C-alpha positions, 0 to 999 in steps of 0.5 A: 374532790366532788361526790361521785354522781348518782342515778337512782330511781324514785320510789315515793310519791302515793295518792294525795287529798283531792282538795290539797292543792285546790286554792282559790287564788292565783298570783299575778306575776310582775312584768320582768326583772326590771319591775322590782323596785322597793314596794316589790322587795317590801311585798317579798318581805311580807309574802315571802315569795314574788313571781316574775313573768319574762325574767330570762329570754327564750335563748336562755330557756333553750339553752338550759334545756339543751343543757339538761339533756345533754346531762341526761346520759348513761354515766352522767356526771350529774346526780339523776333521779328517774321516775320508778316507772322508767326503771326497767327501760331507762338505759334503752331511751334517747336523751329526749325520752330520759328527759321525760322519764326524769323526776330531778337532776342535782348538782348540774350547773359545774358540769354545763357553761349553759346551766351555769351561766343561768345559775349566775345570771347578773339580773337574777343575782342582783335581785337575790343580792337585794333580797338577802342583804348582801352578795348571794352564794349559790349552795344548791342547783337542781332541776325538778321535772314533771313528765307528762302523764304521771310527773309525781307531786312534790308535797308541801314542805318549807325548803329549809327542812333540807338544809342543815343550816342554822335556824335564821339563816337567809336563804333565797330560792328561784324557781324558774319555769323551762315549760309553761307551768299552768294550774293543771301540770303542776305549777307552784302553790304557796302558802303568803306569809308562812315564812313569818311563822317559822319551821313547821314540823315535817314527817316522811309520809310521800316525801320529807313534807309538812302533814297534810292536815297541817297545810292552811290550804284555805290560805294558799295561792297558785303561782302559774308561770310561762316558760322563762317566768321565775319565782323568788321565794324564801326558804321558810315558805310553804309551798308544793306542787301537784302531779302532772297528769296531762300530756304537757311538759312542766320542767323547771330549775331551782337554785338556792342562795345564801350569805357567805357565811352560813353556819351549819347545824347538827342533825339532831338540832336540824330534826329538833326544828323541824320535827322529822316525825314519822308519817304515822304521827301525821 
């Protein structure tokens, strides 16, 4: 039986160094999934990420947004985390207003056919299978929304720091923009090649994150994407997104895929791999 859905409020986040997301380079996205061939797969293995514009249609984007809006309701079956500033008003908000107060949805695909269809899109899965080397299994689905005027930062991190899987387990993330993700409203920043350097220590600071001083920002690349674009990325790629202080929405869904047999690791082993130090140790 699935765990009961949760409604929580985000009380993390804080000011961060001004230059933490100032990357000098901007990644160029491929034009559609059909543009991915052997050379692009080699580039993914070297860089740890591959951005693609026009990966899904506007109809698919609109359907996904409608699916999320349908779940943004009291007693939702999905796990929802609202921004902390909405705590005293969320019960009075309309579904659209709730979307503009939401930080994160978790475990939503099984509750909405439109979102499930996107998570299992044949074109996306074909690429993921090529990157994994075998048939993929989705083990996490989430939506990260940066509401206009204060959608909070997601600090630099490696996604594998959140997954209790044996080190070396292949993981491919798919980050799909439902709005235009721009330099100003919180598009992805990545450190190319960082996945080949292995796990790095994480700390509880503004979130579970890489210590700010450990991030090689000088190697960073910004990855703006139009709505319907996506980024394939390795579970060990160092990445993060700044806060959204614009008046535009920056909504995205994210899926994680791995191989059929992905053994779990213990809490102790996992913490030893990624550090998990106290923020005061950064």
